[in-house]
Structure formats: C-alpha cells, structure tokens
N, C-alpha and C positions, 0 to 999 in steps of 0.2 A: 556271828562270832566264829572264830576259828576253834576247831576241836583240839588244838594244841594246848589251849589254856588249862585244860583239865590234867595235862601231864606235868610232872615235876621238871624243874629246870636244874640240871646238874652243872656244877662248876668245879674248876680245878682247885688244888690245895693252895695255890698262891693267891687266891681270891678270898676276901672276907666280906660277908653280907651282914650288915647291922640293921636291926629294926628299931625305928624310933616312933614318935607319935606322928602318925600319918606320913612318915617318911621311910624310905628304904635307901641305905647307903651301901654302895658296892665299891670296894677298894681293891686295887690290884697293882701289878708292877708298872703299868702305863699311866695310872692315874686314879681318880675317884669320881664317882657320879652319884648324885642324889636324885631319887625318883619320888615324886608326890604320890600318895595313895588316896583314891576317892573313898568317901564314906560308903560303908557296906561291903567293901572289899577287905578280905583278911589274907595277910601274907605271913607265912610261917617258914622257919628254917629248921630242917631236920638233917643234921650231919652235913653232907655236901650237896643237899638238894633244897630248892626253894619251891614251896607250893603256894598257889594263888587260888583262893576260894571266894565265893560270893554268897551273900545272905539270901537273895531271891533271884528269880529269872529276869527281872527287869534290869539287872546289872551285868548281863552277859557281855555286852560290848565293852564295858569298863574292865571286866575281868580279862578279856583278851588284850586290851590296850595295856594294862599294868603288866601282864605276863610278857608281852612283846617288849616293853621297855626294859624290864629287868633282864630278859634274855639278851637284848642288844647291849646292855651295860656289862654283863658278865663276859660277853665276847670281846667288847671294846677295851676293857681294862687288861685283857690278856693278849689278844692278837692285834687290835686296833682295826680301823677302817681306812680305805683309801679310795679316792676317785681321781681319774685322769681326765684332765681338761685339754682340749685342743683349740688353738686359735687358727681359724681358717680364713684366709684372705691374702691377696697378693701384697707382699711387703709387710704383713703384719707379723709381729713376734711378741714373745714374753721373756722376761728375765726375772729370776728369783734371786734376791739378795737378802740374806738374813730372814727376817719375818715380814718381808715386803715383796710384793709382786709388782713389777713395772710392765705395763701392757702398752704396746704401740699398735693401736688398732684403728688407724685412719682418722683420728681426731688431730686437732692442731697441736696438741701437747701429749706427752706420754701420761697415761693414767697410772697412778700408784694406788695399790690396794694393800692396806695394813692388815695382816692376819691377826685375829684375836688370840688370847692366851689359850693354849691347848691345841692349837692347829699349827702344823708345819707344812712346808712345801719343798719339793725338789724339782730340779730342771732336768728333762731328758734331752730336749733339743729346742731351738728357738720357737718351734711351732706347738710345743705341748709341755705340760708340767703336771706333777701329781701333788694332790693335797691329802694330808694324812691327819687323823685325829683319833682319840679314844672314844669320843662322844659322836654317835651317828647322827643325832639331831643337829648338833652344831656344825658338823661337816657338811650336811645337806644345805643348811642355811648359808654357810660361807660360799658354797659353789653357786647357789642361786644369786647371791649378791655379786659374785664375779661375773656371772653370765649377764646380769643386768647392765654391766658396763657397755657391752656391745651385743645386744640380742641378735639371734639368728635371723637373717634376711630371708624371706620365704622363696625368692626367685633364684638367686644364685647360691644360697645356703652359706653365705659368709657370716661370720660371727664367732662367738665363744660357745663351745658346746662340751657336754660331758661325752666321752667316748662311749660308743655303744648305744647312745640315745637315738630313738627313731625320730626322724624328721621328715615331714611330708613336703615335697617340693611342689610349688604351684607352677602351672604352665603359663607362659607369657601370653599376653593378649594378642589376638591376630586381628587383621582387618576384616570387617564384615561385608566382604564383596559378594 
C-alpha cells in the first residue's frame, strides 16, 4: 500500500464531495464521478479535506485504492485528463468529427470509433489526436479500445500508440548460416 493513503486529500472550493451508503460522489465544473467504497473502509469529509481510514490492516490495499480513486476524481472534475494518441504507418491517418474518430489504418475500409459520453477528442494533425475526459478510468479504457483497432506491430512499430509509451522493438530474423 502506498503511504499516501494516510494523508488527507485536499480539494478546491468548486468541488463538492458527498458521502452516501457505500458511495462517494465527487462533483465539479467538468462533471460528476461516483466511487464505490469497500466494506471496512471509512471515508470522512472535514472542510475541504477527505480522509480515508480502514478498520484493520488486512484492508491496506483497499484503503490505497479508494484513496487513489477519490484523488483522481477530485483532479478530474477540476482539471481533467488527456492522452495523446499517434497513428504510425505510411499513409495511415485519423480524423476527428464530432464524437467520432475515423481511422484509416491499412484496413480495406475506414474504421469508425464512437466516443462514449464524457469523452471528447481533438485533432492536431492527421497522424495524432488527443482524447480528453474527466474520468481517468474511462479515458484509459477508451484509449485501450482505440489501440485494439490496430495494435502495434513489434518489428516495424506500426500501429496506434499512446505518446510516451515504451515499446520494445524486436530484431528481424536472420539466416542461420
């Protein structure tokens, strides 16, 4: 468990944190996120701070998980999260239109990816686009689904990738002379 879970989470005045039965709701200018709380984990709000405590030491991991999810929610509803994706391949490109991403990545037809509610995208150039959301978990899942359309090929490293992601390139096979 991270030692951060014993520290309080501070949030801005534009954020409201509401405690319910086994749920914590975080609302802010960018949206609202509801977080489930495990049995044995106690969440309390004191002014502009949220504290996460546990009943016993067997729940250390869940305390860290709930703390992390609440912290991500408070950051997400104020600032939001972004991930930049790159389309790497000769002649491959992307186009963002509304809440749809059209990818031309070597298939016989363009692939259309419908963005779910709460996720938006913007286009920088035909080879890259940025996906934005207030929910970090939803953003990660959407990026994983987009990457599944054309996974990275390990020899030439062609495919859809998140910028900054480490990719190990394989060496090509050689003749065994």
